[in-house]
Every structure is written in C-alpha cells, then in structure tokens.
C-alpha positions in Angstrom: -13.5 -25.1 36.0 -12.3 -22.5 37.8 -10.1 -21.3 35.3 -13.1 -20.4 32.8 -13.6 -17.3 34.6 -10.5 -14.8 34.1 -9.8 -13.3 31.0 -6.8 -15.2 30.9 -8.2 -18.7 31.9 -10.9 -18.4 29.3 -8.1 -17.7 27.1 -5.9 -20.5 28.4 -9.3 -23.0 27.6 -10.1 -21.4 24.4 -7.2 -21.9 23.6 -6.4 -25.6 24.7 -9.7 -26.4 23.3 -9.0 -25.2 19.8 -5.9 -27.0 19.8 -7.5 -30.1 20.4 -9.7 -29.1 17.5 -6.9 -28.8 15.4 -5.6 -32.4 16.7 -8.5 -34.4 15.9 -7.6 -36.1 12.8 -4.3 -37.0 15.0 -6.4 -38.7 17.3 -8.3 -40.6 14.7 -5.3 -41.6 12.9 -3.5 -43.0 16.3 -7.0 -44.6 17.2 -7.1 -46.5 14.0 -3.4 -47.4 14.0 -4.1 -48.6 17.8 -6.8 -50.4 17.2 -5.2 -52.7 14.4 -1.9 -53.1 16.8 -3.8 -54.2 18.9 -5.8 -56.6 16.9 -3.7 -59.7 17.3 -3.5 -59.6 21.1 -7.4 -58.4 21.9 -9.1 -60.4 18.9 -10.8 -57.7 15.5 -14.3 -58.3 17.1 -13.6 -56.3 20.6 -10.7 -54.4 18.2 -13.2 -53.0 16.3 -15.9 -52.3 19.4 -13.6 -50.2 20.6 -12.2 -48.0 17.0 -16.1 -47.8 16.6 -16.1 -45.8 19.9 -13.6 -44.2 19.8 -14.5 -42.5 16.4 -18.1 -41.5 17.9 -16.3 -39.8 21.0 -14.3 -37.6 18.9 -17.1 -36.8 17.0 -19.3 -36.2 20.0 -16.4 -33.8 21.5 -16.2 -31.7 18.5 -20.1 -31.4 18.8 -19.7 -30.1 22.1 -17.2 -27.5 21.9 -18.3 -26.1 18.4 -19.3 -22.8 19.5 -15.7 -22.6 20.9 -14.7 -23.7 17.2 -17.0 -21.9 15.6 -15.9 -18.6 13.2 -16.6 -15.9 14.9 -16.3 -17.9 18.4 -19.7 -18.0 20.8 -19.8 -18.2 24.3 -21.0 -21.3 25.9 -23.1 -22.0 28.9 -21.9 -23.4 32.2 -23.4 -26.9 31.9 -22.0 -26.9 28.1 -18.6 -26.6 30.2 -19.1 -29.5 32.5 -20.7 -32.0 29.4 -17.3 -30.5 27.5 -15.0 -31.5 30.3 -16.7 -34.5 30.8 -16.2 -35.2 27.1 -12.3 -35.2 27.2 -12.5 -37.6 30.5 -14.5 -39.8 28.4 -12.1 -39.2 25.3 -9.1 -40.5 27.4 -10.6 -42.2 29.3 -11.5 -44.5 26.9 -8.4 -44.4 24.7 -6.9 -45.6 28.2 -9.5 -48.6 28.9 -7.3 -50.3 25.3 -4.9 -50.6 27.8 -6.5 -52.9 30.6 -7.7 -54.8 27.2 -4.4 -55.4 26.4 -3.3 -56.3 30.0 -6.6 -58.5 30.5 -6.5 -60.4 26.8 -2.3 -60.4 26.2 -0.5 -61.2 29.1 2.6 -59.7 29.6 3.0 -59.0 26.1 -0.3 -57.2 26.2 1.1 -55.8 29.0 4.3 -54.3 28.0 2.5 -52.5 25.3 0.3 -50.7 27.8 3.7 -49.8 29.2 4.1 -48.1 26.2 1.4 -46.9 24.9 -0.5 -44.9 28.1 2.9 -42.7 29.0 2.8 -41.7 24.7 -0.7 -41.0 26.1 0.0 -38.9 28.4 2.4 -37.0 27.0 0.3 -35.7 24.3 -2.4 -34.9 27.0 -0.4 -33.0 28.6 1.1 -31.2 25.6 -2.3 -30.2 23.7 -3.5 -28.9 27.5 -1.5 -25.4 26.9 -2.3 -22.7 30.2 -5.4 -24.6 31.4 -5.0 -26.8 34.5 -9.0 -28.1 33.6 -8.5 -29.1 30.1 -4.8 -31.1 31.5 -6.7 -32.7 34.6 -9.7 -34.1 32.2 -7.1 -35.1 29.9 -4.1 -36.6 32.0 -6.2 -38.1 35.4 -7.5 -40.9 33.3 -4.1 -42.0 32.3 -3.1 -41.4 35.8 -5.5 -43.9 37.0 -4.9 -46.7 34.2 -1.3 -46.1 35.1 -1.5 -46.8 38.9 -3.3 -49.6 38.4 0.5 -50.9 36.9 1.1 -52.5 40.0 -1.6 -54.6 40.9 -1.9 -55.8 37.4 1.4 -57.3 37.9 0.7 -58.8 41.4 -2.3 -60.2 39.6 -0.2 -61.8 37.1 2.2 -63.2 40.0 4.9 -60.6 39.9 6.9 -60.3 43.0 5.9 -57.4 45.7 9.2 -55.7 44.8 8.7 -55.8 41.0 5.4 -53.8 42.1 6.6 -51.5 44.3 9.4 -50.6 41.7 6.2 -50.2 39.0 4.7 -48.0 41.6 8.0 -45.8 42.2 8.5 -45.7 38.2 4.8 -44.7 37.8 4.9 -41.6 40.5 7.8 -40.3 39.3 7.2 -40.2 35.9 3.7 -38.7 36.6 5.4 -36.0 38.8 8.3 -35.7 36.0 4.8 -34.9 33.0 3.4 -32.1 35.7 6.4 -30.8 36.5 7.0 -30.4 32.5 3.5 -29.1 31.5 3.8 -26.5 34.3 7.1 -25.0 32.7 5.3 -25.0 29.3 2.1 -23.3 31.0 4.3 -20.8 32.3 6.4 -20.7 28.7 3.2 -20.1 27.1 1.5 -17.5 29.4 4.6 -15.5 29.1 4.7 -15.9 25.2 0.9 -14.6 24.9 1.9 -11.8 27.1 4.8 -11.2 24.5 2.1 -11.3 22.1 -0.5 -8.9 22.8 2.3 -6.7 23.9 4.0 -6.6 20.3 0.6 -6.5 18.7 -0.2 -3.8 21.1 3.1 -1.3 20.3 2.2 -2.4 16.3 -1.4 -0.8 16.8 0.2 2.2 18.5 3.3 2.1 15.6 0.5 1.9 13.0 -1.5 4.9 15.0 1.2 6.7 14.8 2.4 6.2 11.3 -1.9 7.3 10.5 -1.4 10.3 12.2 2.1 11.4 10.9 0.7 10.3 7.4 -2.4 12.5 8.0 -0.4 15.0 9.5 2.1 15.0 6.6 -0.4 15.3 4.1 -2.5 18.0 5.5 1.1 20.0 5.8 1.7 19.2 2.7 -1.6 20.0 1.1 -1.2 23.3 2.9 2.2 24.1 2.0 1.8 23.5 -1.9 -0.5 26.6 -1.6 2.3 29.1 -1.2 4.4 26.9 -3.6 2.3 27.2 -6.4 1.6 30.6 -6.3 5.6 31.7 -5.6 4.9 29.2 -9.4 2.5 31.0 -10.8 3.4 34.6 -9.9 7.3 34.2 -10.6 6.3 32.5 -14.5 4.4 35.0 -14.9 6.8 37.9 -14.0 9.4 35.9 -16.6 7.5 38.3 -19.6 9.6 41.7 -18.1 12.8 43.3 -18.5 16.2 41.8 -17.6 15.7 42.9 -13.9 12.4 41.3 -13.7 13.6 38.6 -15.1 16.5 37.8 -13.2 14.4 38.3 -9.7 11.4 36.1 -11.5 14.2 32.9 -11.9 15.2 33.5 -8.1 12.2 32.9 -7.0 11.3 30.1 -9.6 14.5 28.7 -7.7 13.4 28.9 -4.5 9.7 27.7 -5.0 11.3 24.2 -7.0 13.6 24.0 -4.2 11.0 24.2 -1.8 8.3 22.2 -3.9 11.7 19.1 -3.6 12.0 19.3 0.2 8.6 18.7 0.6 8.1 16.5 -1.9 11.1 14.1 -0.2 9.2 15.1 2.7 6.5 12.9 1.4 7.9 10.3 -0.2 10.1 9.2 2.6 6.8 9.3 4.8 5.2 6.7 2.0 8.4 4.6 1.9 8.7 4.2 5.9 5.0 3.6 6.3 5.1 1.1 3.5 2.7 2.7 1.2 4.3 4.0 -2.2 3.8 2.4 -4.9 5.0 1.6 -8.1 2.7 2.2 -11.2 3.0 0.1 -14.4 2.3 1.3 -17.5 3.9 1.7 -21.1 6.4 4.3 -21.8 8.8 5.2 -24.5 12.0 5.0 -22.2 14.4 6.6 -25.1 12.3 9.5 -25.3 12.1 9.6 -21.6 16.0 9.7 -21.6 15.8 12.4 -24.1 14.1 14.6 -22.0 16.2 13.9 -19.3 19.4 14.9 -21.1 17.7 18.1 -22.4 16.5 19.2 -19.0 20.1 18.9 -17.7 22.3 20.1 -20.6 21.7 23.9 -19.7 22.5 23.1 -16.1 25.4 21.3 -17.1 27.0 23.7 -19.3 26.8 26.5 -17.5 28.4 25.3 -14.1 31.4 25.0 -17.3 30.8 21.1 -17.6 30.5 18.5 -20.6 27.8 16.4 -20.9 28.6 12.7 -22.2 26.0 10.5 -23.3 27.3 7.0 -23.8 25.5 3.8 -25.5 22.2 5.6 -26.1 21.5 3.8 -29.7 21.5 0.1 -27.1 18.2 1.6 -25.8 14.9 0.5 -26.5 11.9 2.7 -27.2 8.5 0.9 -26.0 9.2 -0.5 -21.9 6.9 -1.1 -19.2 7.5 0.4 -16.0 6.8 3.6 -13.7 8.4 6.3 -16.3 8.0 9.4 -13.3 9.4 7.3 -11.1 12.5 6.6 -13.2 12.1 10.1 -14.1 12.7 11.0 -10.9 15.4 9.0 -9.6 17.6 10.5 -12.9 16.8 13.7 -12.0 18.1 13.1 -8.4 21.1 11.2 -9.7 21.7 13.9 -12.7 21.2 16.6 -9.5 23.8 15.3 -7.3 26.4 15.1 -10.1 26.4 18.7 -10.9 25.8 19.5 -7.6 29.3 18.2 -6.2 31.2 18.4 -9.6 33.5 21.9 -9.6 35.2 20.4 -12.9 34.9 17.8 -16.1 32.1 16.4 -17.1 28.8 14.3 -16.2 28.7 11.0 -17.7 25.3 9.2 -18.4 26.2 5.4 -19.4 23.1 3.6 -21.2 23.3 -0.6 -21.5 20.8 -2.4 -22.6 19.8 -6.1 -23.8 17.0 -8.6 -24.6 16.6 -10.6 -21.7 14.2 -13.4 -23.2 11.2 -14.3 -23.3 9.6 -10.5 -22.6 11.7 -7.6 -21.5 15.1 -5.7 -21.3 17.7 -6.0 -18.8 18.7 -2.0 -18.5 22.1 -1.0 -16.8 21.8 3.2 -16.5 25.1 4.9 -15.0 25.5 8.5 -13.8 29.3 8.9 -13.5 30.7 12.4 -12.3 34.3 13.8 -11.9 33.8 15.1 -8.4 36.0 15.1 -5.3 34.9 11.5 -4.8 34.2 9.7 -1.5 35.5 7.4 1.3 34.6 3.9 2.0 32.6 6.0 5.4 31.1 8.3 3.0 29.6 5.1 1.1 28.6 3.1 3.8 26.8 6.3 4.8 25.8 7.5 1.5 21.7 5.6 1.5 21.0 6.8 5.2 17.9 9.1 5.6 19.0 12.8 6.0 23.1 11.4 6.2 24.5 14.0 3.7 27.9 12.1 4.4 29.9 15.5 5.1 29.4 18.0 7.4 28.4 21.2 5.8 27.0 19.6 2.8 23.2 21.2 3.5 24.1 24.2 4.1 26.8 24.7 0.8 24.1 22.7 -1.6 21.1 22.2 -0.1 19.0 19.8 0.3 17.2 17.1 2.6 19.6 14.2 2.7 16.9 12.2 1.6 17.1 12.0 -2.0 19.4 8.8 -2.5 18.0 7.5 -0.1 14.2 8.0 -1.8 15.9 6.7 -5.0 17.2 3.5 -3.9 14.1 2.3 -2.5 12.1 3.5 -5.5 14.4 1.3 -8.0 14.3 -1.6 -5.2 10.0 -1.7 -5.6 10.9 -2.0 -9.4 12.4 -4.9 -8.8 16.3 -3.4 -9.6 19.4 -2.5 -7.6 21.1 1.0 -7.3 24.2 0.8 -6.1 27.9 3.4 -5.8 31.2 3.1 -6.3 33.5 6.2 -5.7 37.5 7.0 -4.5 38.8 10.3 -2.9 39.7 12.3 -6.1 38.0 9.7 -8.6 34.5 11.1 -8.5 31.3 9.0 -8.0 29.1 6.3 -10.1 25.8 5.5 -9.1 24.7 2.3 -11.3 21.4 1.7 -12.0 20.4 -2.1 -12.8 16.9 -3.2 -14.1 14.5 -5.3 -15.9 11.8 -3.4 -17.4 9.3 -5.6 -19.7 8.3 -4.5 -23.4 5.6 -2.6 -24.2 2.6 -3.4 -25.6 2.3 -0.1 -26.8 4.3 3.2 -27.1 2.9 7.3 -27.6 5.5 9.5 -27.9 6.8 11.1 -25.5 6.1 15.1 -25.8 8.5 17.6 -24.5 7.0 19.9 -21.5 5.3 22.9 -22.9 6.3 26.3 -21.8 3.9 29.0 -20.4 3.0 30.4 -23.7 2.9 27.1 -25.7 0.1 25.9 -23.1 -1.8 29.2 -23.4 -1.2 29.0 -27.7 -2.7 25.1 -27.4 -5.9 26.7 -25.8 -6.2 29.7 -27.5 -6.2 27.4 -30.4 -8.8 24.8 -29.1 -11.2 28.1 -28.5 -10.7 29.1 -31.9 -11.3 25.7 -33.3 -14.4 25.9 -31.1 -15.9 29.1 -32.2 -15.2 28.5 -35.9 -19.1 28.3 -37.6 -19.8 25.3 -39.8 -17.5 25.4 -43.2 -15.7 29.2 -42.4 -13.4 30.4 -40.6 -12.5 30.2 -36.6 -13.3 33.4 -35.0 -10.5 35.0 -32.6 -9.8 33.1 -30.0 -10.6 35.6 -27.2 -14.0 35.0 -27.8 -14.8 31.6 -27.7 -18.5 30.1 -28.0 -20.1 27.9 -25.6 -18.6 23.8 -25.6 -21.1 21.5 -25.6 -20.4 19.1 -22.2 -20.3 15.8 -22.4 -22.8 14.0 -20.3 -21.3 11.9 -18.0 -24.9 10.9 -16.8 -28.8 11.8 -18.5 -29.5 14.8 -17.1 -32.8 16.6 -18.4 -32.4 19.5 -20.8 -32.8 22.6 -19.4 -33.1 26.3 -20.7 -30.8 28.7 -20.3 -30.9 30.8 -16.8 -30.2 33.9 -18.8 -30.2 35.4 -22.5 -26.3 35.4 -22.1 -25.8 31.9 -22.2 -26.8 31.9 -25.7 -24.9 34.5 -26.7 -21.8 33.6 -28.7 -19.4 36.2 -28.4 -19.0 35.3 -24.6 -15.9 34.8 -23.1 -15.0 31.2 -21.9 -16.5 31.1 -18.6 -15.2 29.3 -15.4 -15.6 28.2 -12.2 -12.7 28.3 -9.4 -13.6 26.6 -6.4 -10.8 26.3 -3.1 -11.0 27.3 0.2 -7.5 29.6 0.0 -7.6 32.5 -1.4 -4.0 32.8 -2.7 -5.1 29.6 -5.0 -7.8 31.2 -6.1 -5.7 34.2 -7.1 -3.1 32.2 -8.7 -5.7 30.8 -11.3 -6.7 34.1 -12.5 -4.0 34.9 -12.6 -3.0 32.4 -15.0 -5.7 32.2 -17.1 -7.5 35.9 -17.1 -5.0 36.6 -20.3 -6.9 34.2 -22.4 -9.8 36.6 -21.2 -11.5 34.4 -19.5 -14.3 34.9 -16.9 -13.7 34.0 -14.0 -16.1 33.1 -11.4 -14.5 32.5 -7.7 -16.2 30.2 -4.9 -14.7 29.5 -1.4 -16.0 26.1 -0.3 -18.7 23.8 -1.7 -21.8 25.5 -0.8 -21.1 28.5 -2.7 -20.0 26.3 -5.6 -23.4 25.2 -6.0 -25.0 28.1 -5.7 -22.9 30.1 -8.2 -23.5 26.3 -10.1 -27.4 27.6 -10.1 -27.1 30.7 -11.2 -25.1 30.3 -13.9 -24.1 28.1 -16.5 -19.8 27.5 -16.9 -17.9 26.1 -19.0 -15.3 24.6 -17.0 -15.2 23.9 -13.2 -11.9 24.0 -10.9 -12.4 22.2 -8.1 -10.5 21.7 -4.7 -10.4 18.6 -3.6 -9.5 18.9 0.6 -12.2 21.8 1.7 -13.6 21.8 4.8 -17.4 21.2 5.4 -18.2 19.8 2.1 -14.8 18.6 0.1 -14.8 18.7 -3.6 -15.3 15.5 -4.1 -18.5 15.7 -2.5 -19.6 19.3 -3.8 -19.1 16.9 -7.1 -21.7 14.3 -6.2 -24.0 17.0 -5.6 -23.7 19.1 -9.0 -24.3 15.6 -11.2 -26.8 14.2 -9.1 -29.0 17.9 -8.9 -28.9 18.0 -12.9 -29.2 21.5 -12.8 -27.4 23.6 -15.9 -24.0 22.2 -15.0 -24.6 18.8 -14.0 -22.5 17.7 -17.5 -20.1 20.7 -16.8 -16.5 19.1 -16.7 -14.8 19.3 -13.5 -11.0 19.5 -12.9 -10.5 18.2 -9.9 -7.2 20.7 -8.3 -5.6 18.2 -5.9 -2.0 17.3 -3.6 -3.2 14.2 -3.4 -2.1 12.2 -6.5 -1.8 8.4 -5.1 -4.0 6.2 -7.6 -6.6 5.4 -5.7 -7.2 9.6 -4.8 -7.4 9.7 -8.5 -10.1 7.2 -9.2 -11.9 8.6 -6.7 -12.0 11.9 -7.7 -13.5 10.2 -11.2 -16.0 8.3 -9.3 -17.1 11.2 -7.7 -17.3 12.5 -11.6 -14.3 14.6 -12.1 -13.2 14.5 -16.1 -9.4 15.4 -15.0 -6.8 16.5 -12.4 -4.4 19.2 -11.6 -1.6 18.5 -9.5 -0.7 20.6 -6.6 1.4 22.8 -6.2 -0.3 24.8 -9.5 2.1 25.8 -12.3 0.8 27.5 -15.5 1.4 24.4 -18.3 -0.2 22.2 -15.7 -2.9 24.7 -15.2 -3.4 25.3 -19.1 -2.9 22.0 -20.5 -6.1 20.5 -18.0 -7.8 23.4 -19.3 -7.1 22.1 -22.8 -7.7 18.8 -22.3 -11.1 19.3 -21.5 -12.2 21.6 -23.7 -11.0 18.9 -26.3 -12.6 16.8 -24.9 -16.2 18.7 -25.1 -15.7 19.4 -28.8 -15.1 15.9 -29.4 -18.2 14.7 -27.3 -19.8 17.6 -29.2 -19.0 16.5 -32.5 -20.0 13.0 -31.5 -23.2 13.9 -30.5 -24.1 16.5 -33.4 -23.1 13.1 -35.9 -25.3 10.9 -33.7 -27.9 13.0 -34.7 -27.7 13.7 -38.1 -27.1 10.0 -38.2 -30.9 9.5 -36.6 
C-alpha cells in the first residue's frame, strides 16, 4: 500500500478507486453476460450461484470504498485500505474463477472460452487502475495466476509438452506486454494530471489577475468620474454667460465628454475581456430611439458641411425588446466614426426591418459615409482593440481604438453581427444585422432634457407640492416639506425643531460624499432652486446629521471609506429616526444590474450615475419628489377612506 502515503500516490489510488466505482454497472453487466454464456458448459445451478456471488462482491466493494466515493470524500483508515485491497483481489479472483469452471466442466471448448475471457479481464483491470500500482496489483494478480495455470491444465487434458511450453511463453509475453502498456498509460495519466493542475493554477491566477484588474479599473473609474462630473457640471453652469464664456464652456464640455468616452470605453473593454459584460433586455421604442440618434448627430453632421440622409425609416417597428442603451451606444459609435472620417459628401443611415415569425423582427441598420475608405489590410485590423488602422489617427481624431471592438462584441452579445465593407476612395459601410423580439408594451421615449427644462420640471413639482388644498400653488422657490413614502413601518417622531413645521421653508437636502468636489458639484446644480443643502463627508457624519435635522431628500455616494452608502442607508432605516423614511438617491459609478439591486435592497429609492450631470441629478430629484408626492396623496386618501 505504499502508493497511499504521498499526495500524488493518494490521488492515484483515489482516482483508480473512483474509476472502478464508475465502471461498477459495466462489471455487473459483463458478469451477467458471462454467467449466461457459461451456462451451456457448466450448467445453470453453478452459473446461477457464481453470478449471485459475483453480484454480492460488487455490492461489498461499493460499501468498503464508500468514504472515497462519497461527496465530499472522507478519509479511510489503514485497516479499511487493506480490506479494500483484499476486496478488489477477491472481486477479480471470483471473475477469473469462472475460467477454471469452464476448464473443469467444459473440457477443451471451455479452455478456449477461458483463454478468450481471461486476457479480456486483464486488459479491463489494467485500464481501470490508472496511476495506482496497488490497485493494479490487486486486480491483475488473480488473472495472471489463472493464466499461468493454462499450461498445467493443457497437460492435464493430455496435450503434448511442446504445446504447454508454447502456451506458457504466450502467457508470459502477454503479461509483460500488458504491464508495459499500463506503465505508459500511467505515465501519460500523471503528465495529464500535472498539466491539468498547472492549467487550473494558471486559470486561477488569470481569474485573480482579472479580478484585480477589474477592481483597479473600477476604483480608477470611480475616482476619475468625480472630476469629470465636476467639469461637466461647471461647464453647464457657464453656458448662461456671454459669447466668450459660452465658447469656453463648450470647449470644457467637449473635453469632459471626451474624457468620459475614453473612460467608458476602457471599462467596457475590461468587462468584455473578463466575460462580465451583460445585455439588459427590456421593451423600448426603436423608432423613437433612432429618431433621437438622428437628432443628436444632425447638428454635428451639418456643422461639418455634410448631409445626413435617412433611408427606409418607414420599415422600422416601434415596439421591440432588447438593450436600448447598448444599441444606442453602438449606433453613436458608428455615426461618430462616419462624421469623424468624412471630409465632404454625406453620411447615410439606411434602415430595413421585416417580420421574422413567429415573435419578432429581423433588423438591418447600415451607416455609410463618403470618406477615404480603407484597404483590405485596414479592414482586417478594424475590430482589433487599440488598433486605429492608420498611423496618426489617434493624434488627428482622438479616441482609444476600442469603439469598434466594443461595438462588435456588444452586437454579438445581442445575438447579431456587425460587419464592415470598404475600398480606397469609396467610403465605408458598417452593417448591423440583428433579431429583436416584439415588445409587450412600449412607453414613448422622451427627449433628453436640457438643464433649464430639468430645473423647470423640478420647480413645477415643488410648486404642486406646496399648493394648499383647493387653492393656487405657491412660488416654487418656497417649497413645503414632503410626505415621504415609508419603506417600512416607522413609529412617528415629534419634529426636532419648530422649523420642521414651517410650510415656507426651502427644500432641505443632505449631500453625502467623501469627495469635496462632488459635494460642491451637487451644490452648484441645486442651489439655483433655493434648496437648503447640508453636506456630510462620510456615512457616520451623515447619520449624525440625520439625527439632528429632518431632510426631504438625501443624495448618498455609494463608495465611501469606513461606512459605504448602502450600509449607511441600512442603518438609517433601522434606527427609525426622523429620516428613516426619507428618500435616498444613490450616487454611484457602479451601474450594473447587481449593483443597482444591492442599492434597492439597502433601501435606496433611486440612483444617479457618475459622472454627475445636471439633467441626471435634477431628473432624479424630480422623480423622488413626484414619487413622494404621489405616496403622500395616496396616504391621505387612505386616511379619508378610513
């Protein structure tokens, strides 16, 4: 049993034992077949008794090696190891005993049958004892002993000595050959095991590296989105100045958007490489989405002196099911490239769709331009990450060289294809072929709000919330306190200050973020509404502020040291204080579905993605205020009914 002491040897023993357990039903079937085949020569009583004994040994072997075959595997004592070896010896010995019965009762015909059966049994034992010399010895030794008896049995039946000697030589050669083959199989099995363990180790290292890279990029993305958000927010505020100020604001905005685009590309590429990119499927209005895309690019196309052509729009369905955000991302990338590389002529968006029964539409979207075109070599490199196909493209036009690679991967994740055709001097044509199921219901897509539109919308909500019953609305700059929707039953608390009962106080907001620049950006966006804004630099400070003051809405950063935003929200809800039911808006750069679900599970009502933009922030504020107002009205109605 020496091969049960080392790690590799134990692995060989265990592997062989488990392989024998996996072949148990095969042994049972062969045993039954052998018993039936031997019945004409040895008689059915002996065949039946032998078959029953052989079946019983199979059951006993399964019992003895139960700990090894269990999941999880349990250790075996040395005594049980010895018993297991003896059981395997008895198992193969009992099968080989059938050959003696054939010799005794079947004469020469039985001997011929035994001469066929025993070598086959030996080969079976050899194959089912990989990497374990002990298992091989236990299962092959009985077969060798029975085969060694062949020459003696031949002499007993009256065969000449020369025949017996030839039989002995044949047995010896066969045994040596089998042992040599087993040695080769065992060595190959050990190499395969070593290679497998090495591959598993390398895969684990790769997964760890990808996890570390993902964590690093997520942290970098989070940190970079903070200044990018401040840049975009500040530039949006400067657009109301004179011409020179507006021009500078536009330059800052373009730079901020370029930084955001590069960051988004890097993060998307990282997710795709790690296999973590997911496609979110929901109903959306395809016609509205395409119309928004055209409106978005019409100004850029015309500003460059080009023409924007739309063909086949009438064939496009409205209600489809898919990932509108990712499809829009791909279209924007294709349109951006077309505008970027076309100096004169036009950019054409060709659309075609038809019913694909029974449940959806086949869709073709082509973006064509009249740019310089590409060579076959450039086409071959077109979708490679970081490859911009031509020297100087990055310097002349910017970009990361990731857009087309990401776009192709996104379309493939949707089950479609993105292809390109081009020739020097003939422009380029990028075609998306995609199947989209029919939508169950589609809400009308709204145009992206401007900063002024967003502020007006919030102001209207504030005015409606302040209007006395049956009377006109008060000025939006003096909003009333909201009636928050309670996520959990909370015992009513008396107001902390007389100010909480004042109907004329401004909207009171708490901004929680560990970056001062983010807190200042939020204040810059919301102060024109006349809000009373309190800031907290971490979760513990936020909880302290919430014990002192009643807030109408809380903007909570998710990633913070010591106490993150989700845990802060959970504690806020659990404490049952005056802000236990106050709507909390998550401010986060992590917008994957599982991240949003975690925020909702923590008790957050809504979320704003980073980098912060005024329309997104104001839209979130409008959303939670409308939800709060609707919840309060519903609560009043319930009380009246009672």
